[in-house]
N, C-alpha and C positions, 0 to 999 in steps of 0.2 A: 579446521580452524585453529588458528593459533592459540597457544595458552595466554589468555587473558584473563582479567576479572570481569567477565560478561554477566550481566543481570538482565532480566526482563522485568518491565515495569507496565502497568495496565491502568494506572490512574494519571490523568492529566494535570499537570501542575502549573501554576502561574509562572510565566517565563517560557513555557514550552512553545508558545507561538513563534517567539523570537528562534528559538532553537530548531524549530520546524523550518523556519524561512532560511536559516543559514544552512541547514542540510541541504534544502531544495536548491538554493542558489548554488552551492558548491558543485552541483552535478553539470551545470551549463545547459540542462535540457528543456528548461521551463521559462515561458514568458512571464511577465510581472502579473498579468491578469490571472494566470493559472496559480502563481505562487499566492496571491491574494485569497484565491478560492481555498487553498490548503491552510492557509493561518486562520481564516474565517471559521473553518470547521473546528480547530482548536479552540476558538474563542467561544465558539457556540457551545462546546462540550464544557468549558470552564463555567459558562453563565447558566446553562440548563441541566447540567448532569446527564445521567443515561437517558433521561426522557427525550434527548434529541435525537437519539438513534445512531449517534456515531461513536464507535469503540475504536480505542486504540491499543497498539502493541508497541513499546519502545525497548529496543536494545540499548544497554549502557555499557560502557567500558569506565571502569574506575569512576563511576556515578555521573559520566557524562553521556547524554543521548547521542548515538551514532548512527541509528538506523529505526525507522518506524513504518508501521503500516496504521491506515485508517480504513475501517470497514463497517458495514451495518447491513442489517437485514433490508431486503427490498419491498417496498410497500406493496401490499396486496399479493404478496407471495407467502406461502406457509413454510417453504424450503430452501429458498435462494437468498444468497447474500452478494453484494457488491464489495469488491476490493476497490476503494477509491484511491487510495495512495499507498505506494511503497516506495521507499527513499532510503538510500545509505548514504552518508556523506561521503564525497568523493576519495577523501583520505583513506576511507575504510572499505572501499569497495573491493570485490574479489577476495573477500576473506570468509565468505560463508555467513555473513550477517544477514543479508537479504533473505537466504534461505532459511535461516533460523526464525526470522520474524514471520515469514510466510507461513511456516510449518506451525508455529504457535497461533497464528490466526487461523489457520484451518482448523487445528485442534479446539480453539474456542468456537468457532463456527459450528463444529459438529456438536460440541457441548450444548450449544443452544438450539439444537434441533435443525441446523442447516444440513442439506443434502449437497448443495452446489455453491461454487464460488464463481462469480463472473468478475472479469477484469477487462478493461479496454485500454488501448495504448495507440499510439501513433504509428503510421506505417512508414514513416520517414526512415531513410537509411540511418540517420542518428540513433535511431531506436532499435536497430537489429540486434545488439546485445541484450536489450530488454526483451524482445520477442524471443530470443534464444533462451533467455532465464526462465520464461513461463513454460516453455516447451520442455526445458530440462526438468521442471519441476512438475510435469504431468498434466499440464493444461493442454487442451486442443483449441486450436482456432476454429470458431464457430461462424464468424461472419466478418465480411470486409465492406466497409461502406466507402467508396472511393471519394475523394475531395470533400471529406466531411468537415474537418477542422479549418482548411483552407484548399484552394486548388493545389494539387499535387501532395496533399496531406490527408491520407484516409484514416478512418478508425477501424482498428482490428479488435475483435472481442474474442477473448479465451475465456474458456469454462472448464471446470474440473468438477467431476462427482466425487464427492467424499466417501471414504469408506465407513461404513457404519457399524457400530458394535452390535 
């Protein structure tokens, strides 16, 4: 990773909903309804705090968020967590920031008693780099639901068992 002033932040702040929206829009990967879901999770965290169940990791360069994850424990599971969102602003892709926030998320999941992280993504060709990113970071494809999001767009589920101390 390039030498820059990179810091991690775990608290959601007012204005992060717009920052998250800008990050997601910059990728060109997501529909408006998907972006609305992501920003709603930020708003919910701001309104309810930790009790909402959504946790965040932000990577900032010079105090500007450029990558983030949103994750949480899966209801009715004692050991499994979902990674709901992982996004790096398009201008900062391929600099190791996605791996940085993913590794920190996995660390925090482990500290919270989690043993498994689950991620879902699209099977579209556009998402091949995303799929490769998960594989490169030690995730295994566990399921494929064809035509899930729309005809020709399946859902791929990846999972990773975390090393426990």
